[in-house]
N, C-alpha and C positions, 0 to 999 in steps of 0.2 A: 373215818376212824376217830372216835372221840378220845382225845388225849387224856382228859381228867379221869374218865372212867377206866381207861387202860392202865394208867399209873396207879389207880386205887386198887384194882383187882389183880393186876399182874398178868403175865402171859398165860398161865394156866387158867386163871379165873376168866379171862377173856375168851379162851377157847371153849370153856364150859358154857358160857353165857354171853356170846358176842352181841354187840349192838352197833348200829351205824346208820347210814342214810340211804341204804340201798333199796331196791324194789321189793325185796323180801325180808321177812324177819325169821330168825331161827326159832322154831317152836319146840323141837326136840332133836337131840343129837346123841347118838351112841357110837363111840369110836369103833372104826372098822366095820360098822354095820350099816347105818343110814343117817341121813339128816332130813328132817321134815321142816319145810318152809311154809310160811303163811304170808300172803300179800300184805305189803305195807300200805295202809289206807292213806297215808300222808306223803307218799312218794311224789317227788317234785315233777316227774314226767308222766304222771297218770298211773292209775292202779293197773297192775298186770292182769291179763285176761284170766289166767288160772289162779284161783284163790289159794289153793294149796299145791305144793310140789314136794314129792318125796324122792330123794336121790339115794339109791342103794349102791353100796360099794361092792362090786362083784369083780374080783380079780381074775377069775378064770374066763377066758375068751369063749369057750364052748358054753359056759353057763350064761353069759351075756346073750348069746344067740338064742338059747332056750327061753330066756326071759321075754324077749320081744316076739319070738315066734309063737309062744303060747298066749300072748296077750297080757302077761303078768306085768310087763313094763311097756310103756308107750314109746320110749326112745332109748336107743343104746348106741354106743360108738366103740371104735377100736376093735372091730370084729374081723376075723379072717376075710380076705377079699373074695375068696371063692364063695363064702357064705353070704356075703353082701350081694354078689352077682346072682346067687340062687334065690334070694328072698326079696330083692327090691321090687320085683314086678309081681309078686304074689298078691292075690286078692287081700285087701285089708292092710297091706304094707306099702311103704314107699321108701325111697332112699335118695341120698345126696352125697356126692364124694367130691370134695374140693381140696386143692393144695392148701396146706396150712404152714405155719411158721416153724413147725418141728423139723429138726434135722436129725437123721440117724447118723451116729458118729462113733468112732472108737478113740477114746483118749489114749495117748501114749504117755506113760509116766517115765520121767528121766531117771530110771534106775536100771540096774542089771544090763541086759543085752540091748535095751532101748537107747542106751547112750551111744551105740554104734549107728551112725547115720546110714550105713549100707543096709543094716537090718530093717530100719524104719522104712527106707525108700523101697526096699524089696517087698515089705509087707503091704505097701500101698499099691505098687505096680502089679502085684499078683492078684488083685481083686477085680473081677469082672462085675462092675456095679450094674450095668444094664442087664446082664444075664440074671442077676438076683431079682431085679425089678420085674423082668418078664416072666421068670419061672416061679418065683415065690410070691410076688405081690400082684400077679395077674395084670402087670403093666401099669399099676398105680404107683407112681413115684417119679422123681426127677433126679437123675444122677448128678452129683456135685463133686467139685474138686476143692471147694473152700467152705467155710462156715457161713457163707452168704447165699441166700436163695435169689432167684431172678427178681423177686419183689423188693429186695433190700436195697438201701441207698448205695451201698458200696459193692454191689455185685459186679464182677468183672468176668465176662464170658471168655476172655482171652486166656484166663488162667485155667489150664487143663492138665491134669495128670493122667495120662492114658493107661489103659490096661495093657501091660507088656510083660508077660511071664518070662520071656527070654532075658529081658533086662534085669528082672528080679533075680534070676539065676546067676547072672554075671555079677551083680552087686553082692550077693551072698558068697559067691566064690572068692571075691576080692577080700572077704573077711574070714575065709577058711571054712565056709559052710557049704553043704550040698545035700542032696537027698540021702546020701549015704552017711553024712555027718551033719544032721539038721541042727539049726539053732532052736532052742527050747525056751518057752515061757508060758505063763498062765494068762488066759483071757477071761475076764468076768463078764457076765451078761444077766439081764433080767430074762424071765420066761413067762410070756403071756401079758406083759405090761403093754407092749405095742404089738400090732399084728406081725406075726412071724419073726419076732425078735430072736428067739432061740434058734429057729431054723436058719435065719440069716447067718448067725455065727457058726452054726454047723457047716454051712456051705462055704463060708470064708475059710474056716479051718481046713476044709478039704482042698480049696484052692491053694492055700499056703503050703500044704503038705506036698503038692506037686512040684514046688520050686525049692524046697529045702527048709521049711519052717514047720516045726512040730509044736502045736499049741494045745494046752490042756484047758478044757472049759470048766469054769467054776460058776455056778448059778447063785445069784444073790437077789434079795428083795430090794425094792426101790429105796426103802429107808436105809438099808445097809449101804447102798451105793452112796447116798448123801453123807453118811457118817464117814466112810472111808475117804471120800473126795475132800471133805472139809478138813480131815486130818492128814491129807496128802499121803494116804496109805493104800491107794488103789494098786492093783497088780500092774505089771508092765503094760498090759493092754486091757481096756475096760470099755464095754459097749454101753451106750446110753443115748438118749435123745436130748436135743437142745432146742429150746424155743426162744422166740424173739418177737414179742407182741407189737413192738413199735417199729421194727425194720431198721433200726440204727445199728451200725457196726459195733458200737460200744457194748451192746448187750448180746452180741453173738460172738464175733471174733474176740472182742475185748475181754469180757469177763471170763470166757472159756480158756483164754490163752495167756492172760497177764499173770505172771508168777505170783505176785502178792495177793491176787484175788483168792478168796476162799473157794471159788469154783474151779480154779485151775490146778493142774498137777504138773504142768510143764514149767520149769523154773529157770531156764537157761538165761544168763545175763544178757546175751545178745538180743533176745526177743523182748525182754523187759525194757531195755534201752530204746528199742524202736517204738514200743507201744506207749511208754510213759508220757512223752510230749503230746500225744494226741488227745489225752483227756482234757487238756486245757487249750487246745488250738482254737483261736477265735475265728479264723477264716474258714468258712464252710467248705469251699472248694478245695482248699489245701487239706482240710481235715479228712474229707472223703477220699481224696487221692492218697493221703497217708495211710488210711486203712486198706486201700487196695494194694498199696505197696507192701504192707505187712502181710496181707493174705498171700501175695505172690511169694514172699520170703518164707512163710510157713510151708507153703506147698513145695517149694524147692528143697527144703530141708526135712520135709515129712515129719513135722512136729505133731501132727494129728492126722487121723484118717477120716475125712468126711465121706459119708456113703451116699445119702440121698435125702431129698426133701420128701416128706410124707404127704400122701393124699389121704385125708381122713374120711373113712366110711361111716356115715350116720344112717342107721336104719330106724324107721319110725312108723307108727300107726298112721294110716292114710287120713285119719281124722284130725291129725295135728300138723300144723305148718311149722317147720323148723328152719330157722335162719342160721346157716353155718357162719362161723366166725374165723377170720384168718389166723387168730392166735391158737385155735384148736379148742377154745373154751366153749362149753355148752351152756348157753344163757337162757334160762327159762322165761325171763321177762320178755324175750323177743318171740316166744312161741305163741301161736294163736290157734283157735279151732278152725279146721278146714271148712 
């Protein structure tokens, strides 16, 4: 990222005409439509095999399926898993599905009924994550109890919050709630941004209803989620996904749960006090153990609802070799002709 150029043209100017040292140059860009790239002939690691690449922004999952099935696009991702299974062995198509760093999660905001720990814990124990993976995601996914996946440095498999609807009912009863007198709140979610995101929330709302939680679904776009999260104005519950391209706990549990972070909406002083020293902890073993301890504390108090680690489905023309990336990024300079 060239500092002098960025300072001269500003953020909007850079977005309109970005330059840098990457494998591709931006040839044309239309917001919310497409970006056309051309190979950088001076790229330090060799010129990419494909001279031009056009990335179209298609927000509807069914439309992405139609794009690749018709041959209009050579590569697509984040499609429904049943469509991936249907098409990956079709003549002229191939597929790859690998676990990525993205975690499906539900933020809890420390407002309204979410200030009641019994409500939060009940909301977590009432969700059968494995059933969601098996029924909605065709088995593609890894159930999680923390914001760390098995590949992350601070993953601790001993931290487990089990599916226990009976315990959920007991916790709600302790706060005066039941199926006859349910606790009520809004949950926000994207629809079509990730495979089965809206359907997952529908399923979770159904599970909650059986124990005494009545949640109203509000659909928002990704940009709106970011706006609300940055302003700390998310609903009491809000679905999104969290990525961590380097596998370090600071960029998963850290930024998502540290109150002063613009990415966090949970601001309780107890958690801030536990996380704050870890940013500057010089001893690596102590630092990683500290993050594991924080993850356990978060799970015990149900400050967030981790759901699962995504497996990313990539469907592509058989004439293109695609290298999946653990971050979930689709990198055209790694693609070659088959």
